[in-house]
N, C-alpha and C positions, 0 to 999 in steps of 0.2 A: 482375561485381563482384569486386574483390579482397578476399580474406579479411583482416579487420582494418581495412578502410577504413570511414570513417564511414557510407557508404551501406549497406555490408554489415551493420554493427552495427545500424543503424536497421531494416533489413529483418528481421534476426533478432529484435529486440525487438518489432516489430509482429507477427511470427509467433507469438511466445510469448504476447503479450497476446491475440491472436485465439484461440489454443488454450485458454488459461485461461478466456476468456469463453465459448467454446463448451462447455466442460466444466461451467461453473457455471450457464449459462443455464437449464437445466431445474430448477434448485434455487431460482431467484430467486422470492421470494414465499412460500416455505415457512418454517416456524419462527415465531418471535415476536420482536418488537423488545423491547429492554430497557425495560420499562415503569417500572421502579424508578428510572430516571434520566430526569428530565423532558425534557432536551434530546433524548435518544434516543427517548423515547416518541412524539415527533411526527414521526419519520422514516418516510416511506412504505416499506412492506416490499418494494416492487418496485424499489428503487434498488440499482444495482451499478455501480461504476466503478473504474478503475485508471489510474494515471499513473506514468510513469517519466521522471525527469529525467536526461539524459545528462551526462557530464562536459563536453561541448561546449555545454551550455546548452539543448539541444533538449528539448522536452516531448512525449512520445508518450503518447496517451491512448486510452481506449476506454470506452464506456458513459457513465454519468453522472459522469464525472470532473470536470466543470466545476462541479458542484453543491456549494456550501459544506456542510461537515459538521463536527460536533464530534468531536475526536480522542479524547476521554475517555482510557481506559486505554492506548491505543497510545502516548501521550506518555511512558509509563514506559520504553518501549524506547529512545526517543531519550535520555532522561535516563541510563539505564544505559550507553548508548554513550559519552556525555560523561564519565561517572564512570570507565569503563574506560580511556578515553583519558588521563584525568588521573592515575589511580592504578594502572592495570595490574592485575596479579594480586593486589596487596595489597588490592584492593577486597573480595575473597572472605573476608578476615579479618573483615570487618564485616558482610558480607551472606551469608546461607546459601544 
């Protein structure tokens, strides 16, 4: 594989996802689900999945990545990204 080629990038992403999954696997099922949020209270504690969408449109997944889920607070990160794109550093004048 040539560095920077799509197949090289894919192989690198697969390796990263495999490493993260191996690291997290012993922890799956520990802790508690967020019972104060009804949609999250019903999520089985043993679910774990990751997905990466490449710029070429390929989806690389591992674990329960195909299972629908509620994004809850992670949506705030996406909203912040859009606000930063629109306002740049001026955003921090309004947000601490």
